[in-house]
C-alpha positions, 0 to 999 in steps of 0.5 A: 896359510899354515901356522907352524906354531899351532901344531902340537907335539904329541905327548910322550908315552912315558910322560906320566912316569917322568912327571911322577919321578920329578914330583918324588925328587922334588918332595925328597929335596923339600924333605931334606930342607925340612930335615936341615931346618930341624923339623921332625919327620911327622911335621915334615910329612904333614907339611909336605902332604898339605902342600901337595894337597893344595897344589892339586885339584881334588875334584879335577875332571881332567887327568892333568889336574888330578893328584897322581898316585906317586904323590899320595899321602902314603907315598909322601910319608915313605919319601920323607921317611927315606929322606930322614933315614939317610940324614941329608946334610 
């Protein structure tokens, strides 16, 4: 007897790119909130970097748990800088 719920959907070929775009958009949104709360750019960068470091496993063997390059420390600093430069209100 076949179980249709057991069949897995194959992953999308652009899945990693989509996840990176979503992660960058979420970080930009969080940076905007921190800007409106009065955080400095350096404090917001430190806070978001620590949050992302906590979310991903450093010693992950699986690619799904590894921290992508799109949310590396320099990428987060760039996202925060871009967000603070446009002064979200």
